[in-house]
C-alpha positions as CSV (number, residue, x, y, z in Angstrom):
1,L,0.0,-0.1,-0.2
2,P,1.5,3.3,-1.1
3,A,2.5,5.7,1.9
4,D,-0.1,8.4,1.1
5,A,-2.8,5.7,0.9
6,A,-2.2,4.0,4.1
7,S,-2.0,7.6,5.7
8,R,-5.7,8.0,4.1
9,L,-6.8,4.7,5.4
10,K,-5.2,5.2,8.8
11,R,-6.9,8.4,9.3
12,H,-10.5,7.1,8.1
13,L,-10.4,4.0,10.5
14,G,-9.4,6.7,13.3
15,N,-12.4,8.8,12.5
16,R,-14.7,5.6,12.5
17,P,-14.4,3.2,15.0
18,S,-16.7,0.6,13.9
19,R,-14.9,0.2,10.8
20,A,-11.4,0.1,12.7
21,Q,-13.0,-2.7,14.8
22,A,-14.2,-4.3,11.5
23,A,-11.0,-4.2,10.1
24,K,-9.5,-6.5,13.3
25,V,-10.7,-9.3,10.9
26,P,-8.0,-10.0,8.2
27,L,-10.3,-10.1,4.9
28,I,-12.2,-6.9,6.0
29,A,-8.5,-5.4,6.4
30,A,-7.4,-6.6,3.1
31,L,-10.5,-5.2,1.4
32,Y,-10.1,-1.9,3.1
33,C,-6.3,-1.9,1.7
34,I,-7.7,-2.6,-1.8
35,V,-10.3,-0.2,-1.7
36,G,-9.2,2.5,0.4
37,T,-6.0,3.2,-1.9
38,D,-8.3,6.0,-3.7
39,R,-11.3,6.9,-2.0
40,E,-13.0,6.8,1.2
41,L,-13.9,3.5,2.3
42,P,-17.9,2.9,1.5
43,S,-20.1,2.5,4.2
44,L,-22.3,-0.7,3.3
45,R,-20.7,-3.8,3.1
46,R,-22.5,-4.4,-0.1
47,E,-20.6,-1.3,-1.7
48,L,-17.5,-2.7,0.2
49,Y,-17.6,-5.9,-1.8
50,R,-18.7,-4.3,-4.7
51,T,-15.9,-2.0,-5.2
52,A,-13.3,-4.6,-4.2
53,T,-14.5,-7.0,-6.5
54,G,-14.3,-4.4,-9.1
55,K,-10.6,-4.1,-8.6
56,L,-10.0,-7.7,-7.9
57,P,-9.9,-9.0,-11.4
58,Q,-7.8,-6.7,-12.7
59,G,-4.8,-8.0,-10.3
60,R,-3.0,-4.7,-9.7
61,W,-1.2,-6.0,-7.1
62,R,0.9,-7.9,-8.9
63,G,2.9,-5.1,-9.9
64,S,2.4,-5.7,-13.7
65,T,0.9,-3.2,-16.0
66,P,-2.9,-4.8,-16.2
67,A,-4.2,-5.9,-19.2
68,E,-7.5,-4.6,-20.1
69,V,-9.9,-6.5,-18.1
70,D,-13.8,-6.8,-18.8
71,V,-15.0,-6.6,-15.0
72,E,-18.8,-6.3,-16.4
73,A,-18.2,-9.9,-17.8
74,A,-16.2,-11.1,-14.9
75,E,-18.6,-10.4,-12.1
76,K,-21.5,-11.6,-14.5
77,D,-19.6,-15.0,-14.5
78,L,-19.1,-14.9,-10.8
79,R,-22.5,-14.3,-10.3
80,T,-23.7,-17.0,-12.3
81,W,-20.9,-19.4,-10.7
82,A,-22.2,-18.5,-6.9
83,S,-25.8,-19.3,-8.2
84,E,-25.1,-22.8,-8.9
85,G,-26.7,-25.1,-6.7
86,L,-28.9,-22.2,-5.4
87,L,-32.4,-23.8,-6.3
88,D,-30.7,-27.7,-6.1
89,T,-32.5,-29.7,-3.6
90,A,-29.7,-32.3,-3.9
91,V,-27.7,-30.4,-0.9
92,A,-29.3,-32.2,1.7
93,D,-28.4,-29.1,4.4
94,G,-29.1,-26.5,1.9
95,S,-25.7,-24.9,2.5
96,L,-23.8,-23.3,-0.9
97,P,-21.7,-25.8,-2.3
98,E,-18.1,-25.3,-1.9
99,L,-17.2,-26.1,-5.8
100,V,-18.7,-25.2,-8.8
101,V,-18.2,-27.2,-12.0
102,V,-18.3,-24.4,-15.0
103,S,-17.5,-24.1,-18.7
104,P,-14.8,-21.7,-20.0
105,S,-15.7,-18.6,-20.6
106,K,-14.3,-15.0,-21.8
107,S,-13.1,-13.8,-18.3
108,L,-11.4,-16.6,-17.2
109,S,-8.3,-14.9,-16.2
110,A,-9.9,-12.4,-14.8
111,A,-12.4,-14.1,-12.6
112,D,-9.6,-16.4,-11.3
113,H,-8.5,-13.7,-8.9
114,I,-11.5,-14.4,-7.0
115,C,-13.0,-18.0,-7.9
116,P,-9.8,-19.7,-9.5
117,V,-9.7,-22.9,-11.2
118,V,-9.0,-25.9,-8.7
119,A,-9.3,-28.8,-11.4
120,W,-9.8,-29.9,-14.6
121,V,-12.9,-32.6,-15.2
122,G,-13.7,-34.7,-17.5
123,N,-12.5,-33.5,-21.3
124,D,-10.8,-30.7,-19.5
125,R,-13.6,-28.5,-21.1
126,L,-15.0,-28.0,-17.7
127,R,-13.1,-26.3,-14.6
128,E,-14.0,-26.9,-11.1
129,R,-14.0,-23.6,-9.1
130,R,-13.5,-22.3,-5.8
131,F,-14.4,-18.8,-4.3
132,I,-11.3,-17.8,-2.4
133,H,-13.7,-16.9,0.7
134,Q,-16.9,-17.9,1.3
135,T,-18.3,-14.5,2.0
136,F,-17.5,-13.5,-2.0
137,R,-19.7,-16.5,-2.9
138,E,-22.3,-15.1,-0.6
139,H,-22.2,-11.6,-2.0
140,F,-22.1,-12.7,-5.8
141,A,-25.2,-15.2,-4.7
142,A,-27.3,-12.3,-3.3
143,E,-26.3,-10.2,-6.4
144,H,-27.7,-12.9,-8.5
145,I,-30.6,-13.6,-6.6
146,A,-31.4,-9.7,-6.5
147,T,-31.5,-9.9,-10.5
148,M,-34.4,-12.7,-10.6
149,S,-38.4,-12.0,-10.6
150,I,-39.9,-11.3,-7.3
151,D,-41.4,-15.0,-7.0
152,K,-38.3,-16.4,-8.1
153,A,-36.1,-14.8,-5.6
154,E,-38.9,-15.6,-3.0
155,E,-38.6,-19.4,-4.2
156,C,-34.7,-19.1,-3.7
157,L,-34.7,-17.6,-0.1
158,R,-37.8,-18.9,1.5
159,P,-36.4,-22.5,2.6
160,H,-33.3,-20.6,4.2
161,I,-35.0,-17.6,5.9
162,W,-34.9,-19.3,9.2
163,F,-32.1,-21.1,11.5
164,D,-30.1,-21.7,8.1
165,P,-26.2,-20.3,9.1
166,S,-24.9,-20.6,5.5
167,W,-27.5,-18.5,3.8
168,E,-27.6,-16.0,7.5
169,R,-25.4,-13.1,5.3
170,V,-27.1,-14.3,1.7
171,V,-30.5,-13.6,2.8
172,P,-30.3,-9.8,4.2
173,A,-28.0,-8.8,1.1
174,A,-30.4,-10.4,-1.4
175,I,-33.2,-8.7,0.2
176,A,-31.4,-5.4,0.2
177,A,-30.2,-5.7,-3.3
178,H,-33.5,-6.4,-4.7
179,P,-35.1,-3.7,-6.7
180,D,-38.3,-4.9,-4.7
181,G,-36.7,-5.7,-1.6
182,L,-39.4,-4.3,1.0
183,V,-42.0,-6.7,-1.0
184,L,-39.7,-9.2,-1.0
185,A,-38.9,-9.1,2.7
186,S,-42.9,-8.5,3.1
187,R,-43.6,-11.7,1.3
188,L,-40.9,-13.7,2.9
189,L,-42.0,-12.8,6.6
190,L,-45.7,-12.7,6.2
191,G,-46.2,-14.8,3.2
192,S,-47.5,-14.1,-0.2
């Protein structure tokens, strides 16, 4: 982290004790460093992840001049990959599957920074991927659910609204991100 960016980040955290407390979590501290190099830290978790995941596919921390990266295509792939198994009842406990098997895409190298290939499957055309941290999977799953119709989003979220630890961040994040979030929350809590 450049000295001027580090000083700005330090001042920002000094002025906001709750964010300084959150920065004790190594992943959050890393995201703050990624995001805080050229701007104030976002006030919402969703914006922190959105900003960080907009920068991660570019791989700027590697020190080389980054090639042009289609961040939008990478994020679309990540949302799609995170949604694998969301409506799949084959996962007995309802948790998000740890690994996703996907076909190659144009944004492979950009998406690799967030969801790298861990194995090749079958004829080497399919890739098994794992998100670098479950919170990225949760973020992109919530973002994907937010693009669904309200009926489909309700169908996806309803089985997980009570006592489902693997969805405790996905459900509120998806509701908050959904264009009809208040209606969706009402339908989930009070019924259709």
